[in-house]
C-alpha positions as a Markdown table, in Angstrom:
| # | Residue | x | y | z |
|---|---|---|---|---|
| 1 | Unk | -40.9 | 48.8 | 54.0 |
| 2 | Unk | -37.9 | 51.0 | 55.8 |
| 3 | Unk | -36.9 | 55.1 | 55.2 |
| 4 | Unk | -35.8 | 54.9 | 51.5 |
| 5 | Unk | -32.7 | 57.2 | 51.1 |
| 6 | Unk | -32.4 | 58.7 | 47.3 |
| 7 | Unk | -29.3 | 60.9 | 46.0 |
| 8 | Unk | -29.4 | 62.8 | 41.9 |
| 9 | Unk | -25.4 | 62.5 | 42.1 |
| 10 | Unk | -23.4 | 66.1 | 40.1 |
| 11 | Unk | -19.7 | 66.9 | 40.4 |
| 12 | Unk | -18.7 | 67.1 | 43.9 |
| 13 | Unk | -21.9 | 66.6 | 45.6 |
| 14 | Unk | -25.2 | 65.4 | 45.8 |
| 15 | Unk | -28.2 | 66.7 | 47.1 |
| 16 | Unk | -30.9 | 64.0 | 48.5 |
| 17 | Unk | -34.4 | 63.5 | 49.6 |
| 18 | Unk | -35.5 | 61.4 | 52.6 |
| 19 | Unk | -39.2 | 59.2 | 52.5 |
| 20 | Unk | -41.1 | 57.3 | 54.9 |
| 21 | Unk | -44.1 | 56.5 | 52.4 |
| 22 | Unk | -44.6 | 57.2 | 49.1 |
| 23 | Unk | -46.2 | 60.8 | 49.9 |
| 24 | Unk | -44.2 | 61.8 | 53.2 |
| 25 | Unk | -40.8 | 63.1 | 52.4 |
| 26 | Unk | -38.8 | 63.7 | 56.0 |
| 27 | Unk | -36.1 | 65.6 | 55.4 |
| 28 | Unk | -34.3 | 66.5 | 52.2 |
| 29 | Unk | -31.0 | 69.1 | 51.3 |
| 30 | Unk | -27.3 | 68.5 | 50.2 |
| 31 | Unk | -24.0 | 66.9 | 50.8 |
| 32 | Unk | -20.6 | 67.7 | 49.4 |
| 33 | Unk | -18.8 | 64.4 | 48.4 |
| 34 | Unk | -15.6 | 65.1 | 50.9 |
| 35 | Unk | -14.9 | 64.0 | 54.0 |
| 36 | Unk | -17.1 | 65.8 | 56.7 |
| 37 | Unk | -19.7 | 65.6 | 54.4 |
| 38 | Unk | -19.5 | 62.0 | 54.4 |
| 39 | Unk | -19.7 | 61.6 | 58.0 |
| 40 | Unk | -22.9 | 63.7 | 58.4 |
| 41 | Unk | -23.7 | 61.4 | 56.2 |
| 42 | Unk | -22.5 | 57.9 | 58.0 |
| 43 | Unk | -24.7 | 59.5 | 61.0 |
| 44 | Unk | -27.5 | 60.0 | 59.5 |
| 45 | Unk | -28.0 | 56.1 | 58.2 |
| 46 | Unk | -27.0 | 55.4 | 61.3 |
| 47 | Unk | -29.8 | 57.3 | 63.1 |
| 48 | Unk | -32.4 | 56.0 | 60.7 |
| 49 | Unk | -31.3 | 52.1 | 61.2 |
| 50 | Unk | -31.8 | 53.0 | 65.3 |
| 51 | Unk | -35.2 | 54.5 | 64.7 |
| 52 | Unk | -36.2 | 51.8 | 62.3 |
| 53 | Unk | -34.1 | 49.1 | 63.7 |
| 54 | Unk | -33.7 | 48.7 | 59.7 |
| 55 | Unk | -31.5 | 49.5 | 56.6 |
| 56 | Unk | -33.1 | 52.5 | 55.3 |
| 57 | Unk | -33.8 | 51.7 | 51.2 |
| 58 | Unk | -30.8 | 54.0 | 49.6 |
| 59 | Unk | -30.6 | 54.4 | 46.0 |
| 60 | Unk | -29.1 | 56.0 | 43.5 |
| 61 | Unk | -28.3 | 56.9 | 39.4 |
| 62 | Unk | -25.1 | 55.9 | 37.9 |
| 63 | Unk | -23.5 | 59.5 | 36.6 |
| 64 | Unk | -20.0 | 58.0 | 35.8 |
| 65 | Unk | -16.8 | 59.2 | 37.7 |
| 66 | Unk | -19.1 | 61.4 | 39.7 |
| 67 | Unk | -21.2 | 58.6 | 41.5 |
| 68 | Unk | -18.2 | 56.2 | 42.4 |
| 69 | Unk | -17.2 | 58.4 | 45.5 |
| 70 | Unk | -21.1 | 57.6 | 46.8 |
| 71 | Unk | -20.6 | 54.4 | 45.9 |
| 72 | Unk | -17.1 | 53.9 | 47.8 |
| 73 | Unk | -18.3 | 55.1 | 50.9 |
| 74 | Unk | -21.9 | 52.3 | 51.1 |
| 75 | Unk | -18.9 | 49.7 | 50.4 |
| 76 | Unk | -16.8 | 51.0 | 53.0 |
| 77 | Unk | -19.4 | 50.8 | 55.2 |
| 78 | Unk | -21.1 | 48.1 | 54.2 |
| 79 | Unk | -24.7 | 49.3 | 53.1 |
| 80 | Unk | -26.5 | 48.1 | 51.1 |
| 81 | Unk | -28.2 | 50.5 | 47.5 |
| 82 | Unk | -29.3 | 49.9 | 43.9 |
| 83 | Unk | -27.5 | 51.6 | 41.2 |
| 84 | Unk | -30.2 | 52.1 | 39.0 |
| 85 | Unk | -28.7 | 52.8 | 34.7 |
| 86 | Unk | -29.9 | 56.2 | 33.7 |
| 87 | Unk | -31.9 | 54.4 | 31.3 |
| 88 | Unk | -33.4 | 52.8 | 33.1 |
| 89 | Unk | -34.0 | 55.6 | 36.0 |
| 90 | Unk | -35.6 | 57.7 | 33.0 |
| 91 | Unk | -38.6 | 55.8 | 32.3 |
| 92 | Unk | -39.1 | 54.8 | 36.0 |
| 93 | Unk | -39.4 | 58.0 | 36.6 |
| 94 | Unk | -41.4 | 59.1 | 33.1 |
| 95 | Unk | -44.3 | 61.1 | 33.3 |
| 96 | Unk | -46.6 | 64.1 | 31.7 |
| 97 | Unk | -44.7 | 66.8 | 32.7 |
| 98 | Unk | -41.2 | 67.9 | 32.1 |
| 99 | Unk | -39.9 | 68.7 | 35.5 |
| 100 | Unk | -36.3 | 68.5 | 35.9 |
| 101 | Unk | -33.8 | 69.8 | 38.8 |
| 102 | Unk | -31.8 | 68.0 | 40.9 |
| 103 | Unk | -34.4 | 67.9 | 43.5 |
| 104 | Unk | -37.2 | 67.2 | 41.7 |
| 105 | Unk | -35.2 | 64.2 | 40.9 |
| 106 | Unk | -34.0 | 63.2 | 44.3 |
| 107 | Unk | -37.9 | 62.8 | 45.9 |
| 108 | Unk | -39.0 | 61.2 | 42.8 |
| 109 | Unk | -36.5 | 58.7 | 42.5 |
| 110 | Unk | -37.6 | 58.1 | 46.4 |
| 111 | Unk | -40.7 | 58.3 | 45.4 |
| 112 | Unk | -41.1 | 55.3 | 42.7 |
| 113 | Unk | -38.9 | 53.4 | 44.9 |
| 114 | Unk | -41.9 | 52.2 | 46.8 |
| 115 | Unk | -43.7 | 51.0 | 43.8 |
| 116 | Unk | -40.9 | 50.1 | 41.2 |
| 117 | Unk | -39.1 | 46.3 | 41.2 |
| 118 | Unk | -35.3 | 47.6 | 41.6 |
| 119 | Unk | -32.1 | 45.3 | 42.3 |
| 120 | Unk | -29.8 | 45.7 | 45.3 |
| 121 | Unk | -26.4 | 45.9 | 43.8 |
| 122 | Unk | -24.3 | 43.0 | 44.6 |
| 123 | Unk | -20.7 | 44.2 | 46.0 |
| 124 | Unk | -18.3 | 42.7 | 43.4 |
| 125 | Unk | -14.2 | 41.6 | 44.2 |
| 126 | Unk | -12.0 | 44.3 | 44.4 |
| 127 | Unk | -10.5 | 42.5 | 41.4 |
| 128 | Unk | -13.4 | 43.1 | 38.3 |
| 129 | Unk | -13.0 | 46.5 | 39.3 |
| 130 | Unk | -9.2 | 46.6 | 38.5 |
| 131 | Unk | -9.8 | 44.7 | 35.8 |
| 132 | Unk | -12.1 | 46.9 | 34.1 |
| 133 | Unk | -10.2 | 49.4 | 34.6 |
| 134 | Unk | -7.2 | 48.0 | 32.7 |
| 135 | Unk | -9.4 | 46.8 | 30.4 |
| 136 | Unk | -11.1 | 50.0 | 30.1 |
| 137 | Unk | -6.9 | 52.0 | 29.8 |
| 138 | Unk | -6.0 | 49.1 | 27.3 |
| 139 | Unk | -9.0 | 50.3 | 24.5 |
| 140 | Unk | -7.9 | 54.2 | 24.9 |
| 141 | Unk | -4.6 | 53.4 | 24.3 |
| 142 | Unk | -5.8 | 50.9 | 20.9 |
| 143 | Unk | -8.3 | 54.5 | 19.7 |
| 144 | Unk | -4.5 | 56.3 | 20.8 |
| 145 | Unk | -3.2 | 54.0 | 18.3 |
| 146 | Unk | -5.0 | 54.6 | 15.9 |
| 147 | Unk | -5.2 | 58.0 | 15.0 |
| 148 | Unk | -1.3 | 57.7 | 15.3 |
| 149 | Unk | -1.2 | 54.9 | 12.7 |
| 150 | Unk | -3.3 | 57.5 | 10.6 |
| 151 | Unk | -1.4 | 60.5 | 11.0 |
| 152 | Unk | 2.0 | 58.4 | 10.3 |
| 153 | Unk | 0.2 | 57.0 | 7.3 |
| 154 | Unk | -0.1 | 60.6 | 5.8 |
| 155 | Unk | 2.8 | 61.8 | 6.5 |
| 156 | Unk | 4.9 | 58.5 | 5.0 |
| 157 | Unk | 2.5 | 59.1 | 1.5 |
| 158 | Unk | 4.9 | 61.8 | 1.8 |
| 159 | Unk | 8.0 | 61.3 | 2.4 |
| 160 | Unk | 8.3 | 57.4 | 1.5 |
| 161 | Unk | 5.4 | 55.9 | 0.6 |
| 162 | Unk | 7.5 | 52.4 | -1.1 |
| 163 | Unk | 7.9 | 51.5 | 3.1 |
| 164 | Unk | 4.8 | 51.0 | 3.5 |
| 165 | Unk | 4.6 | 48.4 | 0.6 |
| 166 | Unk | 7.9 | 46.5 | 1.9 |
| 167 | Unk | 6.3 | 46.0 | 5.9 |
| 168 | Unk | 3.4 | 45.4 | 7.4 |
| 169 | Unk | 2.3 | 48.8 | 8.9 |
| 170 | Unk | 1.5 | 47.0 | 12.1 |
| 171 | Unk | 4.4 | 45.9 | 12.8 |
| 172 | Unk | 7.4 | 47.0 | 15.3 |
| 173 | Unk | 10.4 | 46.8 | 12.9 |
| 174 | Unk | 8.2 | 49.3 | 10.2 |
| 175 | Unk | 8.0 | 51.7 | 13.0 |
| 176 | Unk | 11.9 | 51.4 | 14.5 |
| 177 | Unk | 13.0 | 51.9 | 10.3 |
| 178 | Unk | 10.9 | 54.6 | 9.8 |
| 179 | Unk | 12.0 | 56.3 | 12.9 |
| 180 | Unk | 15.5 | 56.1 | 11.0 |
| 181 | Unk | 15.1 | 56.5 | 8.1 |
| 182 | Unk | 11.9 | 58.5 | 7.4 |
| 183 | Unk | 12.9 | 59.7 | 4.1 |
| 184 | Unk | 15.1 | 57.3 | 0.8 |
| 185 | Unk | 18.2 | 60.1 | 1.3 |
| 186 | Unk | 18.3 | 58.3 | 4.6 |
| 187 | Unk | 18.6 | 54.7 | 3.2 |
| 188 | Unk | 20.6 | 55.6 | 1.0 |
| 189 | Unk | 23.0 | 57.4 | 2.8 |
| 190 | Unk | 24.4 | 54.1 | 4.2 |
| 191 | Unk | 25.8 | 50.8 | 2.8 |
| 192 | Unk | 24.0 | 47.5 | 2.2 |
| 193 | Unk | 25.3 | 45.9 | 5.6 |
| 194 | Unk | 25.0 | 48.8 | 7.8 |
| 195 | Unk | 20.9 | 48.2 | 6.7 |
| 196 | Unk | 21.0 | 44.9 | 7.4 |
| 197 | Unk | 23.3 | 45.4 | 11.2 |
| 198 | Unk | 20.6 | 48.3 | 11.6 |
| 199 | Unk | 17.8 | 45.6 | 10.8 |
| 200 | Unk | 19.0 | 43.4 | 12.7 |
| 201 | Unk | 18.6 | 45.2 | 15.4 |
| 202 | Unk | 15.1 | 47.1 | 14.9 |
| 203 | Unk | 13.7 | 43.6 | 15.9 |
| 204 | Unk | 13.7 | 41.0 | 19.2 |
| 205 | Unk | 12.0 | 38.5 | 16.1 |
| 206 | Unk | 15.0 | 35.4 | 15.3 |
| 207 | Unk | 16.0 | 37.2 | 11.7 |
| 208 | Unk | 18.8 | 35.9 | 10.4 |
| 209 | Unk | 21.5 | 37.2 | 8.9 |
| 210 | Unk | 20.7 | 35.8 | 5.0 |
| 211 | Unk | 16.7 | 37.1 | 5.9 |
| 212 | Unk | 17.9 | 40.6 | 7.5 |
| 213 | Unk | 19.9 | 41.2 | 3.7 |
| 214 | Unk | 17.4 | 40.6 | 1.9 |
| 215 | Unk | 15.5 | 43.0 | 3.9 |
| 216 | Unk | 18.1 | 45.2 | 3.3 |
| 217 | Unk | 18.7 | 45.3 | -0.1 |
| 218 | Unk | 14.9 | 45.4 | -1.1 |
| 219 | Unk | 14.8 | 48.4 | 0.9 |
| 220 | Unk | 17.8 | 50.5 | -1.1 |
| 221 | Unk | 15.9 | 48.8 | -3.9 |
| 222 | Unk | 12.4 | 51.3 | -2.8 |
| 223 | Unk | 14.4 | 53.9 | -1.9 |
| 224 | Unk | 16.2 | 53.8 | -5.2 |
| 225 | Unk | 12.6 | 53.6 | -7.1 |
| 226 | Unk | 11.0 | 56.2 | -4.3 |
| 227 | Unk | 9.8 | 60.1 | -5.7 |
| 228 | Unk | 9.3 | 61.7 | -1.8 |
| 229 | Unk | 7.0 | 64.6 | -1.8 |
| 230 | Unk | 9.2 | 66.6 | 0.3 |
| 231 | Unk | 12.7 | 66.8 | 0.9 |
| 232 | Unk | 15.1 | 65.3 | 3.5 |
| 233 | Unk | 15.3 | 68.8 | 5.4 |
| 234 | Unk | 11.2 | 69.2 | 5.4 |
| 235 | Unk | 10.1 | 69.5 | 9.0 |
| 236 | Unk | 7.6 | 67.2 | 8.8 |
| 237 | Unk | 10.3 | 63.9 | 9.0 |
| 238 | Unk | 10.7 | 65.4 | 12.5 |
| 239 | Unk | 6.7 | 65.2 | 13.2 |
| 240 | Unk | 6.9 | 61.9 | 11.9 |
| 241 | Unk | 9.7 | 60.7 | 14.0 |
| 242 | Unk | 7.6 | 61.7 | 17.4 |
| 243 | Unk | 5.0 | 59.8 | 16.0 |
| 244 | Unk | 6.4 | 57.0 | 15.0 |
| 245 | Unk | 8.1 | 56.9 | 18.7 |
| 246 | Unk | 4.7 | 58.0 | 20.6 |
| 247 | Unk | 3.4 | 54.7 | 18.3 |
| 248 | Unk | 6.1 | 52.3 | 19.7 |
| 249 | Unk | 5.6 | 53.7 | 23.5 |
| 250 | Unk | 2.0 | 53.4 | 23.2 |
| 251 | Unk | 2.5 | 49.6 | 22.4 |
| 252 | Unk | 4.4 | 48.9 | 24.7 |
| 253 | Unk | 2.1 | 50.3 | 27.5 |
| 254 | Unk | 0.1 | 47.7 | 25.6 |
| 255 | Unk | 1.5 | 45.1 | 26.2 |
| 256 | Unk | 2.6 | 46.3 | 29.9 |
| 257 | Unk | -1.4 | 46.4 | 30.1 |
| 258 | Unk | -2.3 | 43.1 | 29.1 |
| 259 | Unk | 1.0 | 41.4 | 30.8 |
| 260 | Unk | -0.6 | 43.0 | 34.7 |
| 261 | Unk | -4.2 | 41.8 | 33.4 |
| 262 | Unk | -2.9 | 38.3 | 32.9 |
| 263 | Unk | -0.7 | 38.1 | 36.0 |
| 264 | Unk | -3.7 | 39.1 | 38.0 |
| 265 | Unk | -5.9 | 36.5 | 36.4 |
| 266 | Unk | -3.9 | 33.4 | 35.9 |
| 267 | Unk | -5.1 | 31.7 | 39.6 |
| 268 | Unk | -9.3 | 32.7 | 38.8 |
| 269 | Unk | -11.6 | 29.7 | 37.2 |
| 270 | Unk | -13.0 | 32.0 | 34.9 |
| 271 | Unk | -9.6 | 32.6 | 33.0 |
| 272 | Unk | -9.0 | 29.2 | 32.2 |
| 273 | Unk | -12.7 | 28.4 | 31.8 |
| 274 | Unk | -12.6 | 30.7 | 28.6 |
| 275 | Unk | -8.7 | 30.2 | 27.7 |
| 276 | Unk | -9.6 | 26.5 | 27.1 |
| 277 | Unk | -11.8 | 27.3 | 24.4 |
| 278 | Unk | -10.7 | 27.4 | 20.8 |
| 279 | Unk | -9.9 | 30.4 | 19.8 |
| 280 | Unk | -9.5 | 33.0 | 22.6 |
| 281 | Unk | -6.5 | 34.0 | 24.0 |
| 282 | Unk | -5.0 | 35.4 | 26.9 |
| 283 | Unk | -6.2 | 39.2 | 25.4 |
| 284 | Unk | -9.4 | 38.5 | 24.7 |
| 285 | Unk | -9.8 | 36.1 | 27.7 |
| 286 | Unk | -8.9 | 39.2 | 30.2 |
| 287 | Unk | -11.7 | 41.8 | 28.4 |
| 288 | Unk | -14.2 | 39.4 | 28.9 |
| 289 | Unk | -13.3 | 39.0 | 31.9 |
| 290 | Unk | -13.0 | 42.8 | 32.8 |
| 291 | Unk | -16.0 | 43.7 | 31.0 |
| 292 | Unk | -18.3 | 40.6 | 32.1 |
| 293 | Unk | -17.5 | 41.7 | 35.5 |
| 294 | Unk | -18.3 | 39.2 | 38.7 |
| 295 | Unk | -20.9 | 37.0 | 36.1 |
| 296 | Unk | -22.2 | 35.0 | 38.5 |
| 297 | Unk | -24.4 | 38.2 | 39.9 |
| 298 | Unk | -26.4 | 37.7 | 36.9 |
| 299 | Unk | -29.6 | 34.8 | 37.4 |
| 300 | Unk | -29.1 | 33.6 | 33.7 |
| 301 | Unk | -27.8 | 33.8 | 30.5 |
| 302 | Unk | -30.7 | 36.1 | 29.1 |
| 303 | Unk | -29.5 | 38.9 | 31.4 |
| 304 | Unk | -25.7 | 38.9 | 30.3 |
| 305 | Unk | -27.4 | 39.0 | 26.9 |
| 306 | Unk | -29.2 | 42.0 | 27.9 |
| 307 | Unk | -26.0 | 43.1 | 29.5 |
| 308 | Unk | -24.2 | 43.4 | 26.4 |
| 309 | Unk | -26.8 | 44.7 | 24.0 |
| 310 | Unk | -27.5 | 42.1 | 22.0 |
| 311 | Unk | -30.7 | 40.9 | 22.7 |
| 312 | Unk | -34.0 | 42.0 | 20.1 |
| 313 | Unk | -35.5 | 44.6 | 20.2 |
| 314 | Unk | -38.6 | 44.0 | 18.5 |
| 315 | Unk | -41.2 | 47.0 | 17.4 |
| 316 | Unk | -44.9 | 45.6 | 16.5 |
| 317 | Unk | -47.8 | 48.0 | 16.2 |
| 318 | Unk | -51.6 | 47.3 | 13.9 |
| 319 | Unk | -50.2 | 46.8 | 10.7 |
| 320 | Unk | -46.6 | 48.1 | 10.9 |
| 321 | Unk | -44.2 | 46.0 | 11.8 |
| 322 | Unk | -40.3 | 46.6 | 11.8 |
| 323 | Unk | -36.8 | 44.1 | 11.1 |
| 324 | Unk | -36.2 | 42.2 | 14.4 |
| 325 | Unk | -32.2 | 44.4 | 15.7 |
| 326 | Unk | -30.1 | 44.0 | 18.8 |
| 327 | Unk | -31.1 | 46.8 | 21.5 |
| 328 | Unk | -27.3 | 47.6 | 21.5 |
| 329 | Unk | -28.6 | 49.6 | 25.5 |
| 330 | Unk | -25.5 | 47.3 | 27.1 |
| 331 | Unk | -21.5 | 47.7 | 27.0 |
| 332 | Unk | -21.1 | 48.9 | 23.7 |
| 333 | Unk | -17.3 | 47.7 | 24.5 |
| 334 | Unk | -17.8 | 43.6 | 25.2 |
| 335 | Unk | -19.7 | 43.7 | 21.7 |
| 336 | Unk | -16.5 | 44.9 | 20.4 |
| 337 | Unk | -14.6 | 42.2 | 21.9 |
| 338 | Unk | -17.3 | 39.8 | 21.4 |
| 339 | Unk | -17.5 | 40.4 | 18.1 |
| 340 | Unk | -14.1 | 40.2 | 16.9 |
| 341 | Unk | -13.8 | 37.2 | 18.7 |
| 342 | Unk | -16.2 | 35.1 | 16.5 |
| 343 | Unk | -14.3 | 36.5 | 14.0 |
| 344 | Unk | -11.5 | 35.0 | 15.7 |
| 345 | Unk | -13.1 | 32.1 | 16.0 |
| 346 | Unk | -13.7 | 31.6 | 12.0 |
| 347 | Unk | -9.8 | 32.6 | 11.1 |
| 348 | Unk | -8.6 | 30.3 | 13.5 |
| 349 | Unk | -10.6 | 27.1 | 12.7 |
| 350 | Unk | -8.1 | 24.9 | 11.5 |
| 351 | Unk | -7.0 | 24.4 | 15.1 |
| 352 | Unk | -9.5 | 22.7 | 17.0 |
| 353 | Unk | -13.1 | 21.8 | 17.2 |
| 354 | Unk | -14.9 | 24.6 | 18.3 |
| 355 | Unk | -19.0 | 24.5 | 17.7 |
| 356 | Unk | -20.0 | 28.3 | 17.4 |
| 357 | Unk | -18.0 | 28.5 | 13.9 |
| 358 | Unk | -19.9 | 25.3 | 12.8 |
| 359 | Unk | -23.2 | 27.2 | 13.8 |
| 360 | Unk | -21.2 | 29.6 | 12.3 |
| 361 | Unk | -21.3 | 27.3 | 9.2 |
| 362 | Unk | -24.9 | 26.1 | 10.1 |
| 363 | Unk | -26.7 | 29.5 | 9.2 |
| 364 | Unk | -25.0 | 30.6 | 6.3 |
| 365 | Unk | -25.9 | 27.8 | 4.7 |
| 366 | Unk | -29.3 | 26.9 | 3.1 |
| 367 | Unk | -31.9 | 26.9 | 4.4 |
| 368 | Unk | -30.9 | 29.4 | 6.8 |
| 369 | Unk | -28.6 | 31.9 | 4.5 |
| 370 | Unk | -28.2 | 34.5 | 7.1 |
| 371 | Unk | -25.8 | 37.0 | 6.1 |
| 372 | Unk | -21.9 | 37.8 | 7.9 |
| 373 | Unk | -23.2 | 40.0 | 10.6 |
| 374 | Unk | -26.1 | 38.4 | 11.8 |
| 375 | Unk | -24.9 | 34.8 | 11.9 |
| 376 | Unk | -21.9 | 36.0 | 13.9 |
| 377 | Unk | -24.4 | 37.7 | 16.9 |
| 378 | Unk | -25.9 | 34.2 | 16.5 |
| 379 | Unk | -22.5 | 32.8 | 17.5 |
| 380 | Unk | -21.6 | 35.7 | 20.4 |
| 381 | Unk | -25.4 | 34.9 | 21.8 |
| 382 | Unk | -24.6 | 30.8 | 22.0 |
| 383 | Unk | -20.9 | 31.7 | 23.3 |
| 384 | Unk | -22.6 | 33.7 | 26.2 |
| 385 | Unk | -24.8 | 31.1 | 26.8 |
| 386 | Unk | -22.3 | 27.9 | 27.5 |
| 387 | Unk | -20.0 | 30.9 | 29.2 |
| 388 | Unk | -22.7 | 31.7 | 31.5 |
| 389 | Unk | -23.0 | 27.7 | 32.1 |
| 390 | Unk | -19.2 | 26.8 | 32.6 |
| 391 | Unk | -18.1 | 29.5 | 34.9 |
| 392 | Unk | -21.3 | 28.9 | 37.0 |
| 393 | Unk | -20.7 | 24.8 | 37.1 |
| 394 | Unk | -16.6 | 25.7 | 36.9 |
| 395 | Unk | -16.6 | 23.2 | 33.7 |
| 396 | Unk | -14.6 | 23.7 | 30.8 |
| 397 | Unk | -14.8 | 23.7 | 27.7 |
| 398 | Unk | -15.1 | 19.7 | 25.5 |
| 399 | Unk | -15.9 | 19.5 | 22.7 |
| 400 | Unk | -18.0 | 16.4 | 21.9 |
| 401 | Unk | -19.8 | 17.1 | 25.1 |
| 402 | Unk | -20.7 | 20.9 | 23.3 |
| 403 | Unk | -21.6 | 19.1 | 19.6 |
| 404 | Unk | -24.0 | 16.6 | 22.0 |
| 405 | Unk | -25.9 | 19.7 | 23.8 |
| 406 | Unk | -26.4 | 21.3 | 20.5 |
């Protein structure tokens, strides 16, 4: 084996150790994540390569945003490297004594590299990096929207609770009207005709004048029957308007993110294959691509299961036996998307043949009689197996073939 170059990465710098064998340390030191520091690192790697006529084995642990600069340096110069999951690294370097410092971690990584089986990270297309960033931004927007929905709900219960009964609280029309009429007194200040016209302007759906008039009438009835807990001059109404405007802005940002992801993905095989499966729309397809990444980097679907965190965790010791559960050590965002996808497939079963839903129905009936979540995770497992096969062989979903092979 050539030299091993190991890094312990922290914010803005990394401590490195170079080993020629398991017990032979040649050099150690610190580099800063700046242009000058990376230039020195490049010269160091070139010198080692010239000496042994082979690139050193480079290994470091993934530390979130802090390790991305080092990753980019390696990718820019074409240096192969091993990127360890923190849990994997902890298990491989576990010892009887606890002695953890930046220096000791770098040395331990280098020494264990001679005995541990570690895979060199396969370079991914920049497309997958962009998609992952957009997917995580989309998830953050969804979290922010959930927080705002809760705040708006609390305010509406004080000012105009009947409005939540009239409209779906996730519809854009609801928030547009709430922004204009956060208090019933503002509704009563207008005629039914004015309300009708404002309702028509507040929605981009093809709503008829008659439907808008009915909505205006219902809105006036709700305003007449409402007994708000705060007056129309209460400053909390300004707060409610602000929440509502921010909510609408975030909704439009979320739509723009998905549009960008779809535009990036429309020409790719993975997108066409995933959208050929009943129950998977463009949002689910692009987010699956973003969270899975390049599926061809996995050797089989079991590795993909482990990456998603749905592989089985089993514990037996003597007479002690724990019930099998999924590991939940993988990509939790991917797990969430997959679970919601299965629920959507179940709801959309009437729109086309889907053998995943049939498998769910089978597990829910006797003699299996599985619980809903157990059956859903089993469907996720089946989906990942099918998706791995379809994308690896560039095939679209075919219900008849899927049923035959099931």
